[in-house]
C-alpha positions as CSV (number, residue, x, y, z in Angstrom):
1,M,-0.4,-19.4,44.4
2,P,3.7,-20.6,45.2
3,K,5.8,-19.0,47.9
4,V,8.5,-17.9,46.9
5,S,11.8,-16.4,49.0
6,A,14.0,-14.3,48.1
7,Q,16.7,-11.2,49.7
8,I,15.5,-7.9,49.4
9,P,17.6,-4.7,50.1
10,E,17.2,-3.3,54.0
11,D,15.5,0.4,52.5
12,I,13.2,-1.4,50.1
13,Y,11.9,-3.4,53.0
14,K,11.7,-0.4,55.5
15,R,9.9,1.3,52.7
16,I,7.5,-1.9,52.3
17,D,7.3,-2.3,56.1
18,E,6.4,1.6,56.3
19,E,3.2,1.2,53.4
20,V,1.9,-2.3,55.4
21,R,2.2,0.4,58.9
22,L,0.3,3.0,57.0
23,G,-2.7,0.7,56.1
24,I,-1.5,0.3,52.0
25,F,-1.1,-2.8,52.6
26,Q,-2.4,-5.5,54.7
27,N,0.4,-7.3,54.3
28,T,4.1,-7.4,53.5
29,S,3.5,-10.4,50.7
30,E,0.4,-8.2,49.4
31,A,2.5,-5.1,48.9
32,I,5.6,-7.3,47.3
33,N,2.9,-9.0,45.0
34,A,1.5,-5.2,43.7
35,A,4.8,-4.2,43.1
36,L,5.8,-7.3,41.1
37,K,2.5,-6.7,39.0
38,K,3.5,-3.4,38.6
39,T,7.0,-3.7,37.2
40,Y,5.8,-6.6,34.7
41,A,2.4,-4.6,33.3
42,E,5.5,-1.5,32.6
43,K,7.7,-4.2,30.9
44,S,4.8,-5.6,28.8
45,R,4.2,-2.1,28.1
46,A,7.7,-1.3,26.8
47,Y,7.8,-4.0,24.9
48,L,5.2,-3.8,22.9
49,R,5.8,0.1,22.2
50,W,9.2,-1.0,21.5
51,L,7.5,-4.1,18.8
52,M,5.3,-1.2,17.7
53,K,8.0,0.9,16.1
54,K,10.1,-1.7,15.4
55,E,7.5,-3.0,12.7
56,D,6.1,0.8,11.9
57,V,2.9,-0.1,13.4
58,S,0.6,3.2,14.6
59,E,-0.8,3.5,17.4
60,K,-4.1,4.4,15.9
61,S,-3.8,1.4,14.2
62,M,-3.4,-0.6,17.1
63,L,-6.2,0.5,19.1
64,R,-8.4,-0.1,15.4
65,E,-7.3,-3.3,15.9
66,L,-8.2,-4.1,19.0
67,K,-11.8,-2.5,19.0
68,T,-12.2,-5.0,15.7
69,C,-11.0,-7.9,18.0
70,R,-13.6,-6.4,20.5
71,T,-16.5,-7.0,18.3
72,L,-16.0,-10.1,16.7
73,P,-18.2,-12.8,18.0
74,L,-15.9,-15.0,20.0
75,R,-16.4,-18.1,17.7
76,V,-14.6,-16.3,15.1
77,L,-11.6,-15.8,17.3
78,T,-11.6,-19.0,18.1
79,A,-11.4,-20.6,14.6
């Protein structure tokens, strides 16, 4: 995994350090990775909600389409 260096505000670092100290995370790197994954997941969900609204797609129809895709054989999806 690539390594990245970043500067973060002191208050955020103190919260991360506290979570590591409490044993929620094994180390600072794990805490930051979890926070980044959570942030990108939230961003993806927000984009999906926006796109559904823009294209006038209902949640019900999206779930129906997802169910259809999950039941299709793999060779149909890759063709």
